[in-house]
KEKE-3310 file (N, C-alpha, C; in steps of 0.2 Angstrom, whole numbers, plus 5000, padded with zeros to 4 digits):
npx = (5632:5642:5658:5667:5657:5658:5672:5671:5664:5669:5681:5675:5671:5684:5690:5678:5683:5695:5694:5686:5693:5707:5702:5700:5712:5718:5712:5715:5728:5725:5722:5732:5739:5729:5722:5732:5739:5744:5734:5729:5738:5746:5763:5778:5784:5779:5777:5763:5757:5766:5762:5750:5750:5755:5744:5734:5743:5746:5733:5731:5743:5742:5735:5737:5746:5743:5729:5733:5737:5723:5723:5734:5731:5719:5724:5731:5722:5715:5726:5725:5714:5707:5716:5717:5710:5717:5730:5726:5720:5731:5741:5736:5734:5745:5755:5747:5745:5758:5761:5752:5758:5768:5766:5761:5770:5780:5771:5773:5784:5785:5777:5785:5798:5797:5798:5813:5822:5825:5819:5812:5812:5815:5802:5791:5794:5792:5779:5772:5776:5767:5753:5753:5755:5742:5733:5735:5735:5719:5713:5719:5716:5701:5700:5705:5696:5683:5685:5683:5672:5663:5669:5681:5694:5692:5695:5696:5705:5708:5716:5721:5709:5703:5696:5702:5701:5705:5715:5715:5719:5724:5734:5728:5716:5711:5709:5696:5682:5669:5677:5687:5679:5675:5688:5690:5678:5677:5691:5688:5677:5685:5692:5678:5677:5689:5690:5679:5683:5692:5684:5678:5687:5698:5700:5696:5701:5705:5695:5684:5688:5689:5675:5672:5677:5673:5660:5659:5665:5656:5647:5649:5655:5643:5634:5643:5645:5630:5629:5643:5636:5625:5629:5635:5624:5616:5622:5627:5616:5605:5590:5593:5605:5604:5597:5605:5613:5604:5599:5615:5618:5608:5612:5625:5620:5612:5625:5630:5623:5619:5633:5632:5625:5634:5635:5649:5652:5641:5638:5652:5650:5640:5647:5656:5645:5641:5652:5653:5641:5645:5655:5650:5639:5646:5650:5641:5636:5648:5645:5640:5654:5671:5680:5668:5667:5670:5658:5654:5664:5670:5668:5675:5671:5670:5670:5678:5690:5695:5706:5708:5699:5699:5709:5702:5693:5702:5709:5695:5694:5706:5703:5690:5696:5707:5702:5691:5700:5710:5700:5696:5707:5709:5698:5701:5711:5705:5699:5706:5715:5703:5702:5700:5712:5721:5729:5735:5739:5751:5769:5778:5793:5790:5787:5798:5811:5827)
npy = (6413:6399:6400:6391:6390:6404:6405:6398:6404:6417:6413:6408:6421:6428:6421:6421:6436:6434:6427:6434:6449:6445:6439:6447:6450:6438:6435:6444:6445:6432:6438:6445:6442:6442:6454:6461:6462:6450:6442:6450:6452:6461:6465:6458:6466:6480:6496:6500:6487:6483:6495:6494:6480:6488:6496:6483:6480:6490:6492:6484:6486:6493:6483:6470:6463:6466:6460:6447:6448:6441:6430:6423:6427:6418:6406:6406:6409:6399:6389:6394:6393:6380:6369:6357:6355:6361:6355:6341:6345:6352:6343:6332:6338:6342:6343:6349:6364:6366:6367:6380:6389:6392:6395:6406:6413:6414:6421:6433:6437:6438:6453:6461:6458:6459:6473:6477:6473:6481:6472:6462:6448:6446:6451:6445:6432:6433:6439:6427:6418:6427:6424:6409:6409:6414:6408:6395:6394:6399:6388:6376:6378:6383:6367:6361:6366:6362:6348:6349:6350:6340:6330:6320:6306:6299:6289:6285:6284:6281:6286:6285:6292:6299:6301:6301:6310:6307:6312:6300:6295:6300:6309:6306:6305:6316:6321:6321:6321:6332:6338:6345:6351:6360:6367:6372:6379:6390:6396:6400:6409:6418:6424:6430:6441:6448:6454:6461:6469:6476:6484:6493:6498:6504:6513:6516:6505:6492:6494:6489:6479:6470:6471:6463:6450:6449:6445:6434:6424:6424:6417:6406:6404:6404:6393:6382:6386:6382:6367:6364:6369:6362:6350:6349:6352:6341:6332:6338:6348:6359:6368:6381:6384:6381:6392:6400:6396:6399:6412:6417:6413:6421:6430:6429:6432:6445:6453:6450:6455:6468:6471:6471:6483:6490:6495:6495:6497:6489:6476:6470:6472:6462:6449:6449:6449:6435:6427:6429:6424:6410:6405:6407:6397:6386:6385:6383:6369:6361:6365:6355:6350:6353:6345:6335:6319:6305:6298:6285:6287:6295:6312:6326:6333:6352:6353:6344:6345:6360:6373:6375:6383:6395:6398:6404:6412:6421:6425:6428:6442:6449:6448:6455:6469:6472:6467:6476:6489:6484:6480:6495:6501:6497:6498:6513:6512:6507:6516:6527:6523:6523:6528:6528:6524:6522:6519:6532:6535:6529:6533:6536:6533:6524:6513:6507:6502:6510)
npz = (5916:5913:5916:5905:5895:5890:5889:5877:5867:5865:5860:5848:5844:5842:5830:5821:5821:5813:5803:5796:5794:5792:5782:5770:5768:5764:5751:5744:5741:5735:5723:5715:5706:5696:5695:5695:5682:5676:5671:5661:5650:5651:5647:5655:5669:5666:5668:5673:5674:5687:5696:5700:5705:5715:5719:5725:5736:5743:5748:5758:5768:5779:5786:5789:5795:5808:5809:5811:5823:5827:5826:5832:5846:5847:5846:5860:5869:5868:5872:5887:5890:5887:5890:5886:5871:5865:5865:5858:5848:5839:5843:5835:5822:5818:5806:5796:5802:5804:5792:5788:5797:5788:5778:5781:5784:5772:5766:5771:5770:5757:5758:5763:5757:5743:5738:5739:5728:5714:5703:5691:5693:5705:5710:5704:5710:5725:5725:5719:5731:5739:5733:5735:5749:5753:5746:5754:5766:5773:5764:5773:5785:5784:5782:5795:5804:5799:5800:5815:5814:5811:5814:5823:5823:5839:5855:5870:5887:5901:5917:5931:5940:5930:5915:5899:5882:5865:5851:5837:5824:5807:5797:5784:5789:5792:5779:5772:5761:5763:5775:5765:5756:5766:5768:5754:5751:5764:5757:5746:5748:5754:5742:5737:5746:5747:5737:5735:5747:5739:5729:5736:5741:5731:5717:5699:5685:5694:5703:5697:5689:5701:5707:5696:5697:5708:5707:5700:5708:5718:5714:5714:5729:5734:5729:5735:5748:5754:5749:5757:5771:5770:5772:5785:5793:5792:5798:5809:5812:5820:5828:5829:5823:5808:5806:5806:5796:5784:5785:5783:5770:5763:5765:5757:5746:5745:5746:5734:5725:5729:5724:5711:5709:5711:5725:5733:5748:5755:5750:5754:5767:5767:5764:5776:5786:5780:5784:5794:5801:5796:5806:5817:5816:5814:5828:5834:5829:5835:5851:5865:5864:5862:5851:5841:5841:5829:5818:5830:5840:5855:5860:5865:5877:5881:5897:5900:5893:5897:5907:5925:5936:5945:5935:5923:5927:5932:5919:5912:5919:5915:5902:5901:5901:5893:5880:5874:5873:5864:5854:5850:5847:5836:5826:5824:5818:5806:5802:5802:5790:5780:5767:5746:5736:5720:5706:5702:5714:5716:5714:5703:5705:5715:5709:5704:5711:5718)
capx = (5634:5648:5665:5669:5655:5661:5676:5670:5660:5676:5685:5670:5672:5691:5693:5676:5688:5701:5690:5683:5696:5713:5699:5700:5717:5720:5708:5719:5733:5725:5722:5737:5740:5723:5721:5738:5740:5747:5727:5727:5740:5753:5773:5783:5787:5777:5776:5756:5756:5767:5757:5741:5750:5758:5738:5732:5747:5743:5725:5728:5747:5740:5730:5735:5750:5736:5724:5733:5736:5716:5724:5739:5726:5714:5727:5734:5717:5713:5730:5725:5708:5706:5722:5718:5709:5724:5736:5722:5722:5740:5745:5732:5735:5751:5760:5744:5746:5763:5760:5749:5763:5774:5762:5758:5778:5784:5766:5772:5790:5784:5774:5790:5804:5795:5801:5818:5827:5826:5822:5806:5812:5814:5797:5789:5796:5789:5772:5771:5776:5759:5748:5754:5753:5737:5729:5734:5731:5715:5711:5720:5713:5696:5699:5703:5691:5677:5687:5682:5665:5664:5672:5687:5694:5695:5697:5696:5707:5708:5722:5720:5702:5701:5694:5705:5698:5715:5714:5717:5718:5731:5734:5727:5710:5709:5707:5690:5677:5667:5682:5690:5676:5677:5690:5689:5671:5682:5693:5681:5673:5687:5692:5674:5676:5694:5685:5673:5687:5696:5681:5676:5695:5702:5695:5696:5701:5707:5689:5679:5688:5688:5668:5669:5679:5668:5653:5660:5668:5652:5642:5654:5654:5636:5634:5651:5642:5623:5633:5645:5632:5619:5630:5638:5619:5610:5625:5626:5612:5599:5585:5597:5611:5599:5593:5611:5615:5598:5604:5621:5616:5604:5620:5630:5615:5612:5630:5630:5616:5624:5641:5631:5623:5639:5638:5654:5650:5634:5644:5660:5645:5638:5652:5659:5640:5641:5660:5653:5638:5646:5657:5644:5637:5651:5654:5633:5637:5653:5645:5646:5660:5677:5681:5666:5668:5667:5653:5653:5669:5670:5669:5678:5670:5672:5672:5685:5698:5693:5708:5705:5692:5704:5713:5698:5692:5709:5708:5691:5698:5712:5698:5687:5700:5710:5698:5689:5705:5711:5695:5697:5713:5709:5693:5703:5718:5703:5696:5712:5716:5699:5700:5700:5717:5720:5737:5741:5742:5756:5771:5784:5798:5788:5786:5804:5816:5836)
capy = (6410:6396:6402:6387:6394:6411:6406:6396:6409:6421:6408:6409:6428:6427:6417:6425:6440:6433:6427:6444:6453:6441:6435:6450:6450:6431:6435:6452:6442:6429:6442:6450:6438:6444:6462:6467:6464:6445:6441:6456:6450:6466:6464:6456:6472:6483:6500:6500:6481:6487:6498:6489:6478:6490:6496:6480:6476:6495:6495:6482:6485:6496:6479:6464:6460:6468:6456:6440:6446:6439:6419:6421:6429:6412:6400:6409:6407:6392:6384:6394:6391:6373:6366:6347:6356:6363:6349:6337:6350:6354:6335:6327:6342:6346:6342:6354:6368:6370:6371:6383:6392:6391:6397:6414:6416:6415:6427:6439:6439:6442:6458:6465:6459:6462:6479:6477:6475:6482:6466:6459:6440:6445:6456:6437:6426:6436:6438:6419:6418:6432:6423:6402:6408:6417:6401:6388:6397:6397:6383:6373:6381:6380:6361:6359:6367:6358:6343:6347:6350:6334:6324:6316:6298:6300:6286:6289:6281:6281:6288:6284:6291:6304:6299:6306:6309:6309:6310:6292:6297:6300:6314:6305:6304:6324:6323:6317:6325:6335:6344:6347:6355:6369:6370:6376:6386:6395:6400:6404:6414:6423:6426:6433:6445:6452:6457:6465:6476:6478:6488:6495:6502:6509:6516:6517:6496:6488:6493:6488:6471:6468:6470:6458:6444:6445:6442:6426:6421:6427:6411:6400:6401:6404:6385:6376:6384:6379:6362:6362:6370:6357:6343:6348:6353:6334:6328:6340:6354:6360:6374:6389:6381:6381:6398:6404:6394:6401:6420:6419:6413:6427:6439:6431:6433:6454:6456:6449:6459:6476:6472:6471:6487:6495:6495:6492:6493:6484:6470:6469:6470:6457:6444:6448:6444:6428:6422:6430:6419:6402:6404:6407:6389:6380:6384:6381:6362:6361:6365:6359:6349:6355:6341:6330:6311:6305:6292:6281:6290:6300:6316:6328:6341:6359:6352:6340:6351:6367:6375:6376:6388:6401:6401:6405:6417:6427:6427:6434:6450:6451:6448:6462:6475:6472:6468:6485:6492:6482:6484:6503:6504:6492:6502:6518:6511:6506:6522:6533:6522:6522:6531:6522:6523:6520:6520:6536:6537:6527:6537:6532:6529:6518:6505:6503:6503:6511)
capz = (5912:5914:5912:5900:5890:5889:5884:5870:5866:5866:5854:5844:5840:5839:5824:5818:5820:5811:5796:5793:5794:5789:5777:5765:5767:5759:5745:5740:5741:5728:5716:5713:5699:5691:5695:5694:5677:5672:5665:5656:5644:5651:5646:5662:5674:5661:5675:5674:5679:5694:5698:5700:5710:5723:5724:5729:5742:5748:5753:5764:5769:5784:5790:5788:5800:5813:5808:5811:5829:5831:5827:5838:5852:5846:5849:5866:5871:5868:5876:5895:5890:5886:5886:5881:5866:5863:5865:5854:5841:5837:5841:5828:5815:5818:5802:5796:5805:5801:5783:5789:5797:5784:5773:5784:5784:5766:5763:5776:5767:5751:5758:5768:5755:5737:5736:5742:5723:5707:5697:5690:5692:5711:5713:5704:5716:5729:5721:5720:5738:5743:5732:5736:5755:5754:5745:5758:5775:5773:5764:5777:5792:5783:5783:5799:5807:5796:5804:5822:5817:5804:5819:5822:5825:5845:5859:5877:5889:5909:5918:5936:5940:5925:5907:5894:5875:5862:5843:5836:5817:5803:5793:5781:5792:5790:5772:5770:5756:5769:5778:5760:5754:5770:5766:5746:5752:5766:5751:5739:5753:5757:5737:5735:5752:5747:5730:5737:5748:5735:5724:5742:5744:5727:5709:5692:5682:5700:5705:5691:5690:5706:5704:5690:5700:5713:5703:5695:5712:5725:5714:5715:5735:5738:5729:5740:5755:5751:5750:5764:5778:5772:5772:5791:5795:5792:5802:5816:5815:5827:5827:5830:5818:5803:5806:5805:5790:5779:5786:5780:5763:5762:5765:5754:5741:5747:5744:5725:5722:5732:5721:5704:5709:5711:5731:5738:5755:5759:5747:5759:5774:5764:5764:5780:5787:5779:5786:5802:5803:5794:5808:5822:5812:5816:5833:5835:5832:5840:5857:5870:5863:5859:5845:5838:5836:5822:5819:5838:5844:5860:5860:5869:5878:5885:5903:5901:5891:5902:5914:5934:5937:5944:5928:5918:5932:5930:5910:5912:5920:5907:5892:5900:5902:5888:5874:5872:5869:5856:5846:5849:5843:5830:5822:5822:5813:5798:5801:5798:5783:5776:5759:5743:5732:5713:5703:5702:5719:5715:5712:5696:5707:5718:5705:5704:5719:5715)
cpx = (5641:5655:5667:5666:5656:5666:5675:5667:5664:5678:5681:5671:5679:5694:5685:5677:5692:5697:5689:5687:5703:5710:5698:5706:5720:5717:5713:5725:5735:5724:5725:5739:5735:5721:5727:5742:5742:5742:5726:5730:5746:5760:5774:5783:5784:5773:5769:5754:5758:5764:5750:5743:5751:5751:5734:5736:5745:5739:5727:5736:5747:5738:5733:5739:5745:5732:5725:5737:5727:5717:5730:5734:5722:5715:5731:5729:5716:5719:5727:5717:5707:5712:5724:5713:5713:5729:5733:5722:5728:5742:5742:5734:5739:5755:5754:5745:5752:5763:5755:5754:5768:5771:5760:5766:5781:5778:5770:5779:5788:5782:5781:5796:5802:5798:5807:5825:5826:5824:5816:5805:5809:5807:5792:5791:5791:5781:5769:5771:5768:5755:5749:5750:5744:5729:5727:5733:5724:5710:5711:5717:5707:5694:5700:5700:5684:5677:5683:5675:5661:5663:5678:5689:5698:5694:5697:5698:5706:5713:5721:5711:5698:5699:5698:5703:5702:5712:5719:5721:5723:5731:5727:5718:5709:5706:5701:5684:5672:5672:5686:5686:5675:5680:5692:5682:5674:5686:5691:5677:5677:5689:5688:5676:5683:5693:5685:5680:5689:5690:5678:5682:5698:5696:5699:5699:5703:5698:5685:5682:5688:5681:5666:5671:5675:5660:5651:5659:5662:5648:5643:5654:5647:5636:5639:5648:5635:5626:5635:5639:5626:5621:5631:5630:5616:5614:5625:5622:5608:5596:5590:5604:5610:5599:5600:5613:5610:5600:5610:5621:5612:5609:5623:5624:5614:5618:5633:5625:5619:5631:5638:5628:5627:5638:5643:5653:5647:5640:5648:5653:5642:5642:5654:5652:5640:5646:5655:5648:5640:5651:5655:5639:5641:5651:5646:5634:5644:5650:5637:5651:5665:5678:5676:5669:5668:5663:5652:5658:5666:5671:5673:5674:5673:5675:5677:5691:5698:5701:5703:5701:5694:5708:5708:5693:5699:5711:5700:5693:5700:5708:5695:5692:5702:5707:5693:5695:5708:5707:5696:5701:5711:5704:5695:5708:5713:5699:5700:5713:5710:5697:5702:5708:5716:5730:5740:5741:5749:5763:5776:5790:5796:5788:5792:5810:5823:5839)
cpy = (6406:6401:6398:6387:6401:6412:6402:6401:6415:6419:6412:6415:6427:6424:6418:6434:6440:6430:6433:6448:6451:6436:6441:6452:6444:6432:6442:6448:6436:6431:6445:6448:6442:6450:6463:6466:6459:6442:6446:6456:6458:6463:6462:6461:6478:6490:6501:6494:6482:6491:6497:6485:6482:6494:6489:6476:6483:6496:6489:6481:6488:6489:6472:6462:6462:6461:6447:6438:6440:6431:6418:6422:6420:6406:6400:6408:6401:6385:6385:6392:6382:6371:6357:6348:6357:6358:6343:6339:6350:6347:6333:6332:6344:6348:6347:6361:6369:6372:6376:6390:6396:6395:6406:6417:6417:6421:6432:6442:6442:6449:6462:6465:6460:6466:6481:6476:6479:6476:6463:6453:6439:6447:6449:6434:6428:6437:6430:6416:6420:6427:6414:6404:6410:6412:6394:6390:6396:6391:6377:6373:6381:6370:6357:6362:6364:6351:6341:6346:6342:6329:6321:6309:6301:6292:6290:6283:6285:6281:6289:6285:6298:6302:6305:6305:6311:6307:6304:6291:6297:6305:6314:6304:6313:6324:6320:6322:6332:6341:6345:6352:6359:6372:6376:6382:6392:6400:6405:6412:6422:6426:6432:6440:6451:6455:6463:6472:6479:6487:6493:6502:6504:6510:6515:6507:6495:6487:6488:6481:6468:6466:6463:6451:6443:6442:6436:6422:6421:6422:6408:6399:6402:6396:6380:6381:6383:6372:6361:6363:6363:6352:6340:6348:6345:6332:6329:6346:6355:6366:6379:6388:6383:6387:6403:6402:6398:6411:6420:6419:6417:6431:6438:6433:6442:6454:6457:6454:6468:6477:6473:6479:6494:6498:6493:6488:6490:6477:6468:6469:6464:6449:6443:6445:6436:6424:6425:6423:6409:6400:6403:6399:6384:6379:6379:6373:6360:6360:6360:6354:6356:6353:6335:6326:6312:6299:6289:6284:6293:6308:6324:6335:6347:6357:6349:6344:6359:6367:6374:6383:6395:6403:6403:6411:6424:6429:6431:6440:6452:6452:6458:6468:6477:6472:6473:6489:6489:6482:6490:6505:6498:6495:6510:6518:6509:6512:6529:6531:6522:6526:6527:6526:6520:6522:6527:6540:6533:6531:6533:6529:6523:6512:6501:6508:6504:6510)
cpz = (5914:5911:5906:5894:5888:5888:5877:5867:5865:5859:5847:5841:5840:5832:5821:5816:5812:5804:5793:5791:5791:5781:5769:5764:5763:5753:5742:5737:5737:5721:5713:5707:5694:5689:5694:5687:5674:5667:5661:5651:5645:5647:5653:5664:5667:5670:5676:5679:5687:5700:5701:5701:5716:5727:5726:5736:5745:5752:5757:5768:5777:5788:5791:5791:5809:5814:5811:5818:5829:5829:5832:5846:5851:5849:5856:5869:5872:5873:5886:5896:5892:5883:5883:5874:5863:5859:5859:5847:5837:5838:5834:5822:5816:5811:5797:5796:5805:5796:5783:5791:5793:5779:5775:5782:5778:5765:5766:5773:5762:5751:5760:5762:5745:5732:5736:5734:5718:5702:5697:5692:5700:5715:5711:5709:5723:5729:5722:5727:5742:5740:5735:5745:5757:5751:5753:5765:5774:5771:5770:5782:5790:5784:5789:5804:5806:5801:5811:5821:5814:5809:5819:5826:5833:5849:5866:5882:5897:5912:5924:5938:5937:5919:5903:5888:5868:5857:5842:5827:5814:5801:5787:5784:5792:5782:5770:5765:5759:5771:5770:5758:5759:5768:5758:5748:5755:5760:5748:5742:5753:5750:5736:5740:5751:5741:5733:5742:5743:5730:5730:5744:5738:5720:5704:5691:5689:5702:5703:5689:5695:5707:5702:5694:5705:5713:5703:5706:5719:5722:5716:5724:5738:5736:5734:5746:5757:5755:5757:5770:5778:5774:5781:5794:5796:5797:5810:5820:5821:5825:5824:5824:5810:5804:5805:5798:5783:5780:5781:5770:5760:5762:5760:5748:5739:5744:5737:5724:5724:5726:5714:5704:5711:5721:5736:5743:5758:5755:5750:5765:5773:5766:5771:5786:5787:5782:5794:5804:5801:5801:5817:5821:5816:5824:5836:5837:5834:5847:5858:5869:5861:5853:5845:5837:5830:5823:5827:5842:5849:5858:5863:5873:5882:5891:5904:5897:5893:5906:5919:5931:5938:5939:5924:5922:5931:5923:5910:5913:5918:5903:5894:5900:5898:5881:5872:5868:5863:5851:5846:5846:5834:5822:5820:5818:5805:5797:5799:5789:5779:5768:5752:5740:5725:5711:5702:5709:5722:5712:5708:5702:5712:5716:5706:5705:5717:5723)
residu = (MET:GLU:LEU:THR:THR:PHE:TRP:PHE:ILE:LEU:LEU:GLY:ILE:LEU:TRP:THR:GLY:TYR:PHE:VAL:LEU:GLU:GLY:PHE:ASP:PHE:GLY:VAL:GLY:MET:LEU:VAL:PRO:VAL:LEU:GLY:GLY:THR:ALA:ARG:GLY:ASP:ALA:PRO:GLY:ALA:PRO:GLU:GLN:GLU:LYS:ARG:ARG:ARG:VAL:LEU:LEU:THR:SER:ILE:GLY:PRO:PHE:TRP:ASP:GLY:ASN:GLU:VAL:TRP:LEU:LEU:THR:ALA:GLY:GLY:ALA:THR:PHE:ALA:ALA:PHE:PRO:HIS:TRP:TYR:ALA:THR:MET:PHE:SER:GLY:MET:TYR:LEU:ALA:LEU:LEU:LEU:VAL:LEU:VAL:GLY:LEU:ILE:VAL:ARG:ASN:MET:GLY:PHE:GLU:TYR:ARG:HIS:LYS:ARG:ASP:SER:GLU:ALA:TRP:ARG:ARG:GLY:TRP:ASP:ALA:CYS:ILE:VAL:GLY:GLY:SER:VAL:ALA:ALA:PRO:LEU:LEU:LEU:GLY:THR:GLY:LEU:THR:ASN:LEU:VAL:HIS:GLY:LEU:PRO:MET:THR:ALA:HIS:LEU:ALA:GLY:SER:THR:THR:TYR:THR:GLU:PHE:SER:GLY:THR:LEU:LEU:SER:LEU:LEU:ASN:PRO:VAL:SER:LEU:LEU:GLY:GLY:ILE:THR:ILE:THR:VAL:LEU:CYS:LEU:THR:HIS:GLY:ALA:HIS:PHE:LEU:ALA:LEU:LYS:THR:GLN:GLY:GLU:VAL:ARG:GLU:GLY:ALA:ARG:ALA:VAL:ALA:ALA:ARG:ALA:GLY:VAL:LEU:ALA:ALA:VAL:LEU:ALA:VAL:VAL:LEU:LEU:GLY:TRP:LEU:GLY:ALA:GLU:ARG:GLY:SER:THR:VAL:SER:TRP:VAL:THR:THR:VAL:VAL:ALA:ALA:VAL:ALA:LEU:LEU:ALA:ALA:LEU:ALA:ALA:ASN:ALA:ARG:GLY:ARG:GLU:GLY:TRP:ALA:PHE:VAL:GLY:THR:ALA:THR:THR:ILE:VAL:LEU:THR:VAL:ALA:THR:TYR:PHE:LEU:MET:LEU:PHE:PRO:ASN:ALA:ILE:ASN:GLY:ARG:GLY:ASP:ASP:PRO:ALA:LEU:THR:LEU:ASP:ALA:ALA:ALA:SER:SER:PRO:LEU:THR:LEU:GLN:ILE:MET:THR:TRP:ALA:ALA:LEU:ILE:PHE:THR:PRO:VAL:VAL:LEU:ALA:TYR:THR:ALA:TRP:THR:TYR:TRP:VAL:PHE:ARG:LYS:ARG:ILE:SER:THR:HIS:HIS:ILE:PRO:ALA:ALA:ALA:ALA:SER:VAL:HIS)
# end
C-alpha cells in the first residue's frame, strides 16, 4: 500500500472516531433544554430541573475534552501528510472553519463556567452557549465535508513545472443544497446518537425521555441520510460506496428497533455503525482525490496534495507507535466511567453553588 493511501485511510479513521465520539457529545449538548426541564414546563431554576441538566452534563463530563483531540489530530495529520489539501481546505473554508472554532470554544466555556456562580441567569446563558455550539459544530463540519465530496469550484495553474489546483469559489459556493443537507443530516444523526448515549448512560426519567427523543430523531435521520447518500451516490458512487450506504441505512433502522425494545446498548452501537459507514462512504467517494472538483473543474488528487515520501515515512512510524497507546487510554477511560447515573446521584449542594 502506498503511504499516501495509508494516510488517507488513517485520516478517514480519525474523522470517524471524531464523529462517533464527539457526535454523542454534540447530541447531549443539543438535548440540554429538552431533557433538562425547559420543555417539561418546570419553573425556571427548579431544583429538579437543574439536577436533570447536571445529569446530562455529567454523563459527558469525563469524555468531551478528550473526544475533541480526534479533531485536532485529524487537522494536524492533514497539515503534515497532505499540506496542499490542508492549505486549499482551510483557505477556501476559512470563515466556516473559524465559526466551527468559535462554536467549540463557547461550548467548552459553557461546560467549564456554568457552575461558577449561583445564578439562574448565569447558568441559562452558558446553557445557551452549550446548545448553540453543539448545533453549530456538526452542522458546519457536515456541510464542509459534504462539499469535499460533492465538489468545490477549482482551477488549475502552472507554476514552473508544477501544476497546482486551488479553490476558486466564495463562501456562497459552499452553501449549496446538497452540502447544506449534509450538514443537517450529520446534526440530526448526532442528536440521535446522543439520545442513545443518554439512554445507555442514565436512569429514571432522563433515560425514558432520551429514548423517546431518539425514536423521533432517528426516523428523521434515516430519511435525511437516505436522501443525502442517494444524492451523493448518484454523483460519485461506486459499487463499494453503495454497499456501505445500504449497510449504514440498515444499521440505523436496527438502532431504532433496538431503542424501541429498550436495548440501549445495541441502539448506541447501531448509530455508531451508521456514523462509521457514513464517513467511510464519504471517503470512498473522495478517493483517489483529496477534494473533488465541481462539474468539469479539476480535482485535487492525493498525490498532488501529499508531503514528501520521507515525511510520510517518519509520520507512519510515529503513528504505528503512539496510536495504540492513545486508543488503549481512551478505551480505559470509557471503561472507568461506564456506570449509569441519575438525579439521585447529584447532591443537593451541587445544584446550587455557594
